[in-house]
C-alpha positions in Angstrom: 39.2 -29.4 -16.5 36.9 -26.9 -14.9 39.5 -24.2 -15.4 39.9 -25.1 -19.1 36.1 -24.7 -19.6 36.6 -21.0 -18.7 40.1 -20.5 -20.0 39.6 -21.6 -23.6 36.6 -19.4 -24.3 38.2 -16.4 -22.5 41.4 -16.7 -24.6 39.3 -16.9 -27.8 37.4 -13.8 -26.9 40.6 -11.9 -26.1 42.1 -13.0 -29.4 39.2 -11.7 -31.3 39.2 -8.5 -29.4 42.8 -8.1 -30.6 41.8 -8.9 -34.2 39.0 -6.4 -34.1 41.3 -3.6 -32.7 44.0 -4.3 -35.3 41.9 -5.1 -38.4 38.9 -2.8 -37.8 40.5 0.4 -39.0 41.2 -1.2 -42.4 37.5 -1.2 -43.2 37.9 2.6 -43.6 41.1 2.3 -45.6 39.8 0.0 -48.4 38.9 2.9 -50.6 42.6 3.7 -50.8 43.2 0.5 -52.8 40.1 0.5 -54.9 39.8 1.3 -58.6 36.6 2.5 -60.4 37.8 2.9 -64.0 36.2 0.5 -66.4 39.3 0.4 -68.6 41.3 -1.2 -65.8 38.9 -4.1 -65.6 38.9 -5.4 -69.2 40.8 -8.4 -70.4 43.9 -8.0 -72.5 42.1 -9.5 -75.5 39.4 -6.8 -75.6 39.8 -4.6 -78.6 39.6 -1.4 -76.6 42.5 -2.7 -74.4 44.6 -3.4 -77.5 43.8 0.1 -78.8 44.8 1.6 -75.4 48.1 -0.3 -75.6 48.8 1.2 -79.0 47.8 4.7 -77.9 50.8 4.7 -75.5 53.1 5.0 -78.5 51.4 8.3 -79.5 51.6 10.0 -76.2 53.8 9.9 -73.1 50.9 10.2 -70.8 47.7 8.3 -71.0 44.8 10.5 -70.1 41.0 10.7 -69.5 39.3 14.0 -70.5 37.6 16.2 -68.1 35.4 18.6 -70.0 34.6 22.1 -68.7 31.4 23.3 -70.3 30.0 26.9 -69.8 26.5 28.0 -70.8 24.8 31.3 -71.1 21.5 31.0 -73.0 21.6 34.7 -74.0 24.9 34.2 -75.8 28.6 34.1 -74.8 30.2 37.6 -74.4 34.0 38.2 -74.6 34.2 38.2 -70.7 33.1 34.6 -70.5 35.6 33.5 -73.1 38.3 35.4 -71.2 37.3 33.7 -68.0 37.7 30.2 -69.5 40.9 31.2 -71.3 42.5 32.3 -68.0 41.2 29.2 -66.3 42.8 27.0 -69.0 46.2 28.6 -68.2 45.8 28.0 -64.5 44.7 24.4 -65.0 47.9 23.5 -66.9 49.7 24.0 -63.6 47.4 21.5 -61.7 49.3 18.3 -60.9 47.9 15.4 -62.9 46.6 17.7 -65.7 48.6 17.4 -68.9 47.2 20.4 -70.7 44.0 22.2 -71.8 42.4 22.6 -75.2 40.0 25.4 -76.0 37.8 27.1 -75.1 35.7 26.5 -78.2 32.4 28.3 -78.9 29.3 26.2 -79.8 28.1 26.6 -83.3 25.8 27.9 -84.6 24.0 29.0 -81.4 27.0 30.7 -79.7 25.5 29.9 -76.2 28.2 27.6 -74.8 32.0 27.2 -74.4 33.9 23.9 -74.2 37.3 23.4 -72.6 38.9 19.9 -72.7 41.3 19.2 -69.8 43.2 15.8 -70.1 43.7 14.1 -66.7 46.5 11.6 -66.3 45.4 8.0 -65.9 46.8 6.5 -62.7 46.4 9.7 -60.6 43.7 10.5 -58.1 40.9 11.6 -60.5 38.7 12.7 -57.5 41.3 15.1 -56.3 42.3 16.4 -59.7 38.7 17.0 -60.8 38.1 18.7 -57.5 41.0 21.1 -58.3 39.5 21.7 -61.8 36.1 22.5 -60.3 37.7 24.8 -57.8 39.5 26.8 -60.6 36.2 27.5 -62.4 34.0 27.9 -59.3 33.6 31.7 -59.5 32.5 32.4 -63.1 31.0 35.8 -64.3 27.4 36.4 -63.1 24.9 34.4 -65.1 27.4 31.9 -66.6 26.8 28.3 -65.6 30.1 26.3 -65.5 30.2 22.5 -65.0 32.8 19.8 -65.3 31.8 16.7 -67.2 33.5 13.9 -69.2 34.9 10.5 -68.2 37.3 11.9 -65.6 34.5 13.8 -63.9 32.3 10.7 -63.9 35.0 8.7 -62.1 35.4 11.5 -59.6 31.7 11.5 -58.9 31.7 7.7 -58.6 34.5 8.0 -56.0 32.4 10.5 -54.1 29.3 8.4 -54.2 31.2 5.3 -53.0 32.7 7.4 -50.2 29.7 6.6 -48.0 30.5 2.9 -48.1 32.8 2.8 -45.1 30.6 5.2 -43.0 26.9 5.5 -43.9 26.5 1.9 -45.2 28.1 0.3 -42.1 26.0 2.6 -39.8 22.7 1.8 -41.6 23.5 -2.0 -41.8 24.5 -2.1 -38.2 21.4 -0.3 -36.9 19.1 -2.4 -39.1 20.6 -5.7 -37.8 20.6 -4.4 -34.2 16.9 -3.5 -34.4 15.9 -6.9 -35.9 18.0 -8.8 -33.3 16.4 -6.9 -30.4 12.9 -7.8 -31.8 13.9 -11.4 -32.3 15.7 -12.0 -29.0 13.9 -9.5 -26.8 17.3 -9.2 -25.0 19.7 -6.2 -24.9 22.9 -8.3 -24.5 22.6 -11.0 -27.1 22.3 -8.6 -30.1 25.5 -6.9 -28.9 27.4 -10.2 -28.9 26.1 -11.0 -32.4 27.0 -7.6 -33.7 30.5 -7.9 -32.2 30.9 -11.2 -34.0 30.0 -9.4 -37.3 32.3 -6.5 -36.6 35.3 -8.7 -35.7 34.7 -10.7 -38.9 34.6 -7.5 -41.0 37.8 -6.3 -39.4 39.6 -9.5 -40.3 38.2 -9.5 -43.8 39.0 -5.9 -44.4 42.6 -6.5 -43.3 43.0 -9.5 -45.6 41.4 -7.7 -48.6 43.5 -4.5 -48.1 46.8 -6.4 -48.0 45.9 -8.4 -51.1 44.6 -5.4 -53.1 47.6 -3.3 -52.0 49.9 -5.9 -53.5 47.8 -6.3 -56.7 46.8 -9.8 -55.9 43.1 -9.0 -56.5 41.2 -6.0 -57.9 38.9 -4.1 -55.6 36.3 -1.5 -56.6 33.5 0.4 -54.8 30.9 -2.2 -55.7 32.9 -5.0 -54.4 33.7 -3.1 -51.2 30.0 -2.5 -50.5 29.1 -6.1 -51.2 31.9 -7.3 -48.9 30.5 -5.2 -46.0 27.0 -6.5 -46.5 27.9 -10.1 -47.0 30.0 -10.2 -43.8 27.3 -8.6 -41.7 24.5 -10.7 -43.2 26.4 -14.0 -43.2 27.9 -13.6 -39.7 24.4 -12.7 -38.3 22.8 -15.7 -40.1 25.3 -18.1 -38.7 24.9 -16.6 -35.3 21.1 -16.9 -35.4 21.4 -20.6 -36.1 23.9 -21.2 -33.3 22.0 -19.1 -30.7 18.8 -20.9 -31.6 20.3 -24.3 -31.1 22.1 -23.2 -27.9 18.8 -21.9 -26.4 17.2 -25.3 -27.4 20.0 -27.2 -25.6 19.8 -25.0 -22.5 16.3 -26.3 -22.0 17.6 -29.9 -22.1 21.0 -29.5 -20.5 21.8 -28.0 -17.1 25.5 -27.2 -17.9 26.0 -24.2 -20.2 29.3 -25.7 -21.4 27.7 -29.0 -22.4 24.8 -27.0 -24.0 27.2 -25.0 -26.2 29.3 -28.1 -27.0 26.2 -29.9 -28.3 24.9 -26.8 -30.1 28.3 -26.2 -31.7 28.6 -29.8 -32.9 25.0 -29.8 -34.3 25.3 -26.5 -36.1 28.9 -26.8 -37.4 28.1 -29.1 -40.4 25.2 -26.9 -41.8 27.1 -23.6 -41.2 30.2 -25.1 -42.8 28.2 -26.4 -45.7 26.4 -23.0 -46.1 29.7 -21.0 -46.0 31.4 -23.5 -48.3 28.5 -23.2 -50.8 28.6 -19.4 -50.9 32.4 -19.4 -51.1 32.5 -21.8 -54.0 29.6 -20.0 -55.6 31.3 -16.6 -55.6 34.6 -18.1 -56.5 33.0 -19.1 -59.8 33.3 -15.4 -60.7 37.0 -16.2 -61.2 35.9 -17.6 -64.6 34.9 -14.0 -65.6 36.8 -12.1 -68.2 36.2 -8.9 -66.3 38.8 -8.2 -63.7 36.2 -6.4 -61.6 34.1 -9.6 -61.4 37.2 -11.8 -60.9 38.1 -9.5 -58.0 34.7 -9.7 -56.4 35.0 -13.5 -56.3 37.9 -13.7 -53.8 36.8 -10.6 -52.0 33.4 -12.1 -51.2 34.9 -15.5 -50.4 37.3 -13.9 -47.9 34.3 -12.1 -46.3 32.3 -15.3 -46.0 35.3 -17.3 -44.7 35.9 -14.6 -42.0 32.2 -14.6 -41.0 32.3 -18.4 -40.7 35.5 -18.3 -38.6 34.2 -15.6 -36.2 30.8 -17.4 -35.9 32.3 -20.8 -34.9 35.0 -19.5 -32.6 34.2 -16.1 -31.0 30.4 -16.5 -30.8 30.4 -19.9 -29.0 33.2 -18.7 -26.7 31.2 -15.6 -25.7 28.0 -17.7 -25.3 29.9 -20.2 -23.1 31.1 -17.4 -20.8 27.6 -15.7 -20.6 25.5 -18.8 -20.4 21.8 -18.2 -19.7 22.5 -14.6 -18.9 22.9 -13.9 -22.6 19.2 -14.2 -23.0 18.3 -11.9 -20.1 15.6 -11.1 -19.2 13.9 -14.2 -20.7 16.3 -16.9 -19.7 15.7 -20.5 -21.0 15.4 -22.6 -17.9 16.6 -26.2 -17.6 13.7 -28.6 -18.1 11.3 -25.9 -19.5 9.2 -27.0 -22.5 10.2 -26.2 -26.0 7.8 -23.5 -27.4 8.3 -24.2 -31.1 5.5 -26.7 -31.6 2.9 -24.4 -30.0 3.8 -21.4 -32.2 3.1 -20.4 -35.8 5.6 -22.8 -37.3 3.8 -25.7 -35.6 0.6 -24.6 -37.3 2.4 -24.1 -40.7 3.9 -27.6 -40.5 0.4 -29.0 -39.7 -1.0 -27.2 -42.8 1.8 -28.4 -45.1 1.5 -31.9 -43.8 -2.3 -31.9 -44.5 -2.1 -30.9 -48.2 1.5 -31.1 -49.5 0.7 -31.6 -53.2 -1.7 -28.7 -53.4 0.8 -26.4 -51.6 3.8 -27.2 -53.8 1.8 -26.9 -57.0 0.2 -23.7 -55.8 3.5 -22.1 -54.8 5.1 -23.3 -58.1 2.3 -21.6 -60.1 2.9 -18.4 -58.1 6.6 -18.4 -58.8 6.0 -19.1 -62.5 3.7 -16.1 -62.7 6.5 -13.9 -61.4 9.0 -15.5 -63.8 6.7 -14.7 -66.7 7.9 -11.1 -66.6 11.6 -11.8 -67.0 11.5 -10.8 -70.7 10.7 -7.3 -69.5 14.1 -6.9 -67.7 16.2 -4.4 -69.6 19.8 -5.6 -68.9 21.5 -4.5 -72.1 23.5 -1.7 -70.5 23.0 1.9 -69.5 24.8 5.1 -70.0 27.5 5.9 -67.4 25.6 9.1 -66.5 22.6 6.9 -65.6 24.6 5.2 -62.9 23.9 8.1 -60.5 20.7 8.2 -58.6 21.3 11.7 -57.2 22.2 14.9 -59.0 25.9 15.2 -59.8 27.9 17.8 -61.8 29.2 15.3 -64.4 25.7 14.4 -65.4 24.4 18.0 -65.5 27.5 19.0 -67.4 26.9 16.3 -70.0 23.4 17.5 -70.5 24.6 21.0 -71.2 27.3 19.6 -73.5 24.8 17.6 -75.6 22.6 20.7 -76.0 25.3 22.7 -77.7 28.0 20.3 -79.1 28.2 16.9 -80.6 27.5 14.4 -77.8 30.9 12.8 -78.0 32.8 16.1 -78.1 35.9 15.8 -75.9 35.7 12.0 -75.7 36.4 10.9 -79.3 36.5 7.3 -80.4 40.0 6.4 -81.2 40.8 4.3 -84.3 44.4 3.1 -84.8 45.2 1.8 -88.3 48.1 1.4 -90.8 49.0 4.7 -92.2 48.7 3.5 -95.8 45.0 2.8 -95.2 44.2 5.9 -93.2 42.2 7.7 -95.8 40.1 4.6 -96.5 39.6 4.0 -92.7 38.6 7.6 -92.1 36.0 7.4 -94.9 34.7 4.0 -93.6 34.3 5.4 -90.1 31.8 8.0 -91.2 28.9 5.8 -90.3 25.5 7.0 -89.0 26.1 8.5 -85.5 29.6 9.9 -86.3 29.7 13.8 -86.4 33.2 14.2 -87.7 36.4 12.3 -88.4 40.0 13.6 -88.2 43.3 11.9 -89.0 46.0 12.9 -86.5 49.2 14.0 -88.2 51.6 12.0 -86.0 52.7 8.6 -87.4 54.4 5.9 -85.2 55.8 2.7 -86.6 53.6 3.0 -89.7 50.4 3.4 -87.6 48.2 6.5 -87.2 45.4 7.7 -85.0 42.0 8.6 -86.4 39.6 10.4 -84.0 35.9 10.0 -84.6 33.6 12.4 -82.7 30.2 10.8 -82.0 26.8 12.6 -82.4 25.5 11.1 -79.1 27.0 11.4 -75.6 30.1 9.2 -75.4 28.7 7.2 -72.5 25.2 6.6 -74.0 23.8 3.4 -75.4 23.3 5.0 -78.9 27.0 5.9 -78.9 27.8 2.3 -77.9 25.8 1.1 -80.9 27.6 3.6 -83.1 31.0 2.2 -82.1 29.8 -1.2 -83.0 29.0 0.1 -86.5 32.3 1.8 -86.7 34.2 -1.4 -85.8 32.3 -3.3 -88.5 33.1 -0.7 -91.1 36.8 -0.2 -90.4 37.5 -3.9 -89.9 36.4 -4.4 -93.4 39.0 -2.0 -94.9 41.7 -4.2 -96.6 45.2 -3.9 -95.1 44.1 -1.5 -92.4 44.5 -3.8 -89.4 42.3 -1.3 -87.5 41.5 -1.4 -83.8 38.8 0.9 -82.2 39.2 2.2 -78.6 38.3 5.1 -76.4 35.7 5.6 -73.7 32.7 4.4 -75.6 34.6 1.4 -77.0 35.6 0.4 -73.4 31.9 0.6 -72.4 31.0 -1.6 -75.4 33.6 -4.2 -74.5 32.5 -4.2 -70.9 28.9 -5.0 -71.9 29.9 -7.7 -74.3 32.2 -9.3 -71.7 29.5 -9.2 -69.1 27.1 -11.0 -71.4 29.8 -13.7 -72.1 30.4 -14.0 -68.3 26.7 -14.5 -67.7 26.5 -17.4 -70.2 29.6 -19.1 -68.8 29.4 -18.6 -65.0 25.7 -19.4 -64.3 26.0 -23.1 -65.4 29.3 -23.5 -63.4 27.6 -22.2 -60.3 24.8 -24.7 -60.7 27.2 -27.6 -61.1 29.2 -26.6 -58.1 26.2 -26.1 -55.8 24.8 -29.5 -56.9 28.0 -31.2 -56.0 28.1 -29.6 -52.5 24.4 -30.5 -51.8 25.0 -34.1 -53.0 27.9 -34.5 -50.6 26.1 -32.9 -47.7 22.7 -34.7 -48.1 24.3 -37.9 -49.5 21.6 -38.0 -52.1 21.1 -37.0 -55.8 17.4 -36.4 -56.1 17.1 -34.0 -53.2 19.9 -31.7 -54.5 18.2 -31.5 -58.0 14.9 -30.6 -56.5 16.4 -28.0 -54.2 18.4 -26.3 -57.0 15.2 -26.3 -59.2 13.3 -24.5 -56.5 16.0 -21.9 -56.0 16.3 -21.3 -59.8 12.6 -20.9 -60.0 12.7 -18.5 -57.1 15.5 -16.5 -58.9 13.4 -16.3 -62.1 10.4 -15.0 -60.2 12.6 -12.5 -58.4 14.0 -11.2 -61.7 10.5 -11.0 -63.2 9.2 -8.9 -60.2 12.4 -6.8 -60.3 11.7 -6.0 -64.0 8.2 -4.7 -63.1 9.6 -2.7 -60.2 12.5 -1.2 -62.1 10.5 -0.3 -65.2 7.2 0.9 -63.8 7.7 1.8 -60.1 11.2 3.1 -59.9 11.6 4.3 -63.5 15.1 3.0 -63.9 16.5 3.4 -67.4 17.8 -0.2 -67.6 20.5 -2.3 -66.0 24.0 -3.4 -66.6 24.4 -6.9 -68.1 26.3 -7.9 -64.9 23.2 -7.3 -62.7 21.5 -10.6 -63.5 24.8 -12.5 -63.1 25.4 -11.0 -59.6 21.8 -11.5 -58.7 22.0 -15.1 -59.7 25.3 -15.8 -57.9 24.1 -14.3 -54.6 20.5 -15.5 -54.7 21.3 -19.1 -55.6 24.2 -19.3 -53.2 22.4 -17.6 -50.4 19.0 -19.1 -51.2 20.5 -22.6 -51.0 21.7 -21.6 -47.5 18.2 -21.7 -46.1 17.5 -25.0 -47.8 20.7 -26.4 -46.3 19.7 -25.2 -42.8 16.3 -26.8 -43.3 17.2 -30.1 -45.0 20.2 -30.9 -42.8 17.8 -30.7 -39.8 15.1 -32.7 -41.7 17.7 -35.4 -42.5 18.8 -35.5 -38.8 15.2 -35.8 -37.6 14.2 -38.3 -40.5 16.9 -40.7 -39.3 15.0 -41.1 -36.0 11.4 -40.6 -37.1 11.1 -41.2 -40.8 10.9 -38.7 -43.7 7.4 -37.4 -43.0 7.7 -36.8 -39.3 11.3 -35.6 -39.8 10.2 -33.0 -42.4 7.4 -31.6 -40.2 9.6 -31.5 -37.1 12.5 -30.0 -39.1 10.2 -27.3 -40.4 8.8 -26.6 -37.0 12.2 -26.4 -35.2 14.0 -24.3 -37.9 11.1 -22.1 -39.1 11.7 -19.2 -36.7 15.4 -19.1 -36.9 15.6 -19.4 -40.7 12.9 -16.7 -41.1 14.8 -14.4 -38.8 18.0 -15.1 -40.7 16.3 -14.3 -44.0 14.9 -11.0 -42.7 18.3 -10.0 -41.4 20.1 -10.8 -44.7 17.4 -9.1 -46.7 17.6 -6.0 -44.5 21.4 -5.9 -44.7 21.4 -6.1 -48.5 18.6 -3.5 -48.7 21.1 -1.2 -46.9 23.1 -1.1 -50.1 20.4 1.3 -51.5 21.8 4.1 -49.3 24.7 4.3 -51.8 23.2 6.4 -54.7 24.5 4.1 -57.5 22.1 2.4 -59.9 23.9 -1.0 -59.8 23.9 -1.2 -56.0 20.3 -0.2 -55.7 19.2 -2.9 -58.2 21.3 -5.5 -56.5 19.9 -4.4 -53.1 16.3 -4.9 -54.3 17.0 -8.2 -56.2 18.8 -9.9 -53.3 16.5 -8.5 -50.5 13.3 -9.5 -52.3 14.8 -12.8 -53.5 15.9 -13.8 -50.0 12.5 -13.0 -48.6 10.9 -15.0 -51.3 13.2 -17.9 -50.6 12.7 -17.7 -46.9 8.9 -17.2 -46.7 7.7 -19.2 -49.8 10.3 -21.6 -51.1 11.8 -22.9 -47.8 8.6 -22.6 -45.7 6.1 -24.1 -48.1 7.5 -25.3 -51.5 10.5 -27.4 -50.3 8.8 -29.2 -47.3 5.6 -29.8 -49.3 7.6 -31.3 -52.2 9.7 -33.4 -49.7 6.5 -34.8 -48.2 4.9 -35.6 -51.6 8.1 -37.3 -52.9 8.5 -39.1 -49.6 11.6 -41.2 -48.7 12.5 -41.4 -52.4 13.9 -37.8 -52.1 17.0 -39.3 -50.4 17.7 -41.5 -53.4 20.1 -43.3 -53.8 20.6 -43.6 -50.0 18.2 -45.7 -48.0 17.2 -43.1 -45.4 13.6 -43.8 -44.2 
């Protein structure tokens, strides 16, 4: 028996070392199986998807345009034209390039040239655009040459996301390590916790890589970044809860093995409930019509599951082997007093117990004040060029293009209609915001293509609005059976699908989390109140975020998916801390009654839950090192929201509300 006490933990540690060695490298390979093209994420029912399917009949290769734009404000001389003409010939030989159209001189200013280079969809746009940029990298003196267009934007996105498997992991790891050293004041324990997170990430990366490589799920750069952060944050949170309970048991139990057994049994239910809640919450994204959202659901669920598995196997095994030495130099001694009641959380519990009604009303008013600014959140969509938070060539090139050519030049909106109605469709498409319309001569199966060049940049919100008007106009042409596609139409369908997802998924998440809480707490009233507090916290977070985004950071707006992602993560993760608190409150209330159990539960869990919240907020804040608008906004929303949940909702609002409601909070159970 004594040998088994050592052998089982040792075998578990060895097994996880093997998992880390084999799975770890796959964290750096995930970008090989990720996709960052919006058109690949839309449902088959989207109009732009149907248009794309019909376009295949008109061309053997489906392409995205890369647009080479050259500017000389003093006027374009023949040498500049000759340079781009020669470049066009060289570019035709680049693998993945299907041709080149131009160069065309801007009219009437004559200060710019435009060269459209179609890039085959399905290739490696980053590498192809890199070759295009290399071919035009040495222009005549004084000529500015940039590569813009949808293909270049995807290439720049790939480059921006390239920091995910290096810089993001480094920053997240350093932030977590620093916080753990401050919390534990021990050099060894943070290393064990970080190893737990690294092993969990290795296993999750291996699983996601295999599934994405076999097209079982869709992975993109955003999902990849969120996976890394979720695994690090969740594994550390679960570790903090276990380590805290282990240290508590070491003061009451002489045997390290008995202490870890008791700690493991006490923390397994809340950790399992927490992990299960987040897994079920993110899996609600499977109800999304966007493949990118549907892909994030299982990706995040796999990450949380791996964090849970590592936390309840590797971590307790390592703690069992290390014993009190894990806390060196401040080792918890057997029989030493518990310090919690003498600290700040004992004083907070006393204050909450003295005036619970005033505290929960006051905190509610504070949260409502933040929520009042939600209408200022601009989440109707942004231009693709606004996604970048650092200067990139595709954005600079688009700015040059708009100065001298119609904004949609090189990325026309594609209308496919019956040939018999082509003249009427072409006429109807000339709505406000359309610069020119051309009917392609090729007819396939009685259908023709009509190309509409937009006045505004193809990725801009005004262009999206124009495509909406085009659709309304051409759909009204009798007998045309017209469908509208292209880059801008894809962006429009993505925005509309995101808005639909938000309306559908948020209620499903609330129902799922209520069911989990009801089963865990064996009550109906408590889950309703807990969900209400987290939803209020989410609303306050979004209101504050609107103020920060609009007035402090100067962001142009947000994607419609930002509130949805913020809700899913904040509600699922915010409920975590309420689960950690209320399961301990219920445990203590069985012995001492609801009032004393609530105050003792708050005192005992205050430090560890606050530490867990700070760690999770810091890890999500690390997403801001990737210079993409969506990730920066998610980083702020989740980091601020988690801190708000941890410091206000869980510390003050929930315990005060529990005390004021009293034992009725456990209704319909008869807990004291």
